C-alpha angles and dihedrals in degrees: 000000000000120000119243108233112221115239104235091181092083117105138187118246115195110205114209128195142152116251131217100257114139138253090006123022122228125223111246128193141179134178127241122189111224122201096231144008114288114241099162127044089225088066093064105102128228111247139183145219144192105275093188088072094050101046090256103104145014121259094246091058105020107149117117128177129233113209113192113233103167139011127213134182110260104237093185098054094029126192116073092328115128144202114226116204108205142190119222119239135173122249086257088064094251125137108264116241090242092055104102092161091075092060093050091046090056092049093049090052092045096049100034090121090062091062095221106193124183147166132201126217102210113202119190139169132226119226131193116236090263090060096255114135110259109260096024112129090357090110125052087210096050107162134203115268115291109082096055099067108100086343131163126212141060091266091056109033126058125184099014093142090061091044091055093045088052093050091052091048092051091050092047091049090054097245122162093246115159104184151316137234140174113255137222100274124061111265091017122123142165141212128188126224120195158333094210140099115312097254094051092048094048093046093048091047091056091050091046090052090049093050092049093053093045092051089045087063090061092049094042088237123135118220117213129188092191111147091225108024095167124036121226131031097355132111119254125229122260142177102218114198120216112196145171142169131210089263093050091052090055102044141353090226088102095050097087091053092047093049091049090053092049091049093049091053097037096125092046087058093045088055092060100031096092139301112273094029092142089064091056103036098062101133090258133086095041096312140114114230112268094242093050131074121205136155130195145159111270088348110145089181091063130096090232118027119204106210114232091239091054091050092047097047096038093233140058137080139328130220123227103205097180102084117101125226091255098059122137095239092208093055095041096048092045090055092047093048095047093048098051098035109035 
């Protein structure tokens, strides 16, 4: 009897997409076994899924199509295994209504000459399996917020092992991650993606979110992007967007016009800056009230913060502090780009 030689060329491809859940989409994923290592992007196959189970189709016509748009190394499975970020299409080869990436992709191509560069500060909160924020009631001497931000010590920082595992995974996947820090509330942390073009930042943010939730499974820790994960005198969770254009990097003469545009479309931005934004933007806890627009130098209670270095040098970037942690980055960045450029 001859031995059957295993084919070690086969790899696992984890397809990632955003579903149609409202008001906040979930990340979905499924694994496809490929017959050999992928050397060319063109070799990554189109796939499909049951849209009736993801709020993207009806049961009587449930097929949806996954079109690969970017491939990353899979830092969790290792080896030649890959993560395949995908856009959702209909079987008629039309962009699915839930596919906000397509709109941002078109804007990035249209305004490439403006050199719109951005970065997103993604805050998030760890929860225990019972829904309690990680770190709450774990210390008899639990203090009000203050000592937890960028803190050090077992009585201040909760979930650091997962944070470090996530940072390593992002680096190994090749994401444009710039740093991490512990945030104001116990069990709350942040990582920064960028600064790059809007499509790269949004794509990498989705993969970073996926990796954090996957690693959270191993640690039995739930990750929430809720804008106000703990009621009371605790900070919410945001996704501040830092942005610039070629003109902004040369002179602040365009800043007044840009800020006027942002002010005039304030409520259009609020509408796409995350469900539950009214709970976070209250005018307290380093926020400006959701129905108010204000800008200021070094003002973390403003809608738009002008960094001190930008004010001093007369050129640079601005920070939009309104977006919540649960934004769809494609939708939010498309709105920001269209407002300041069109």
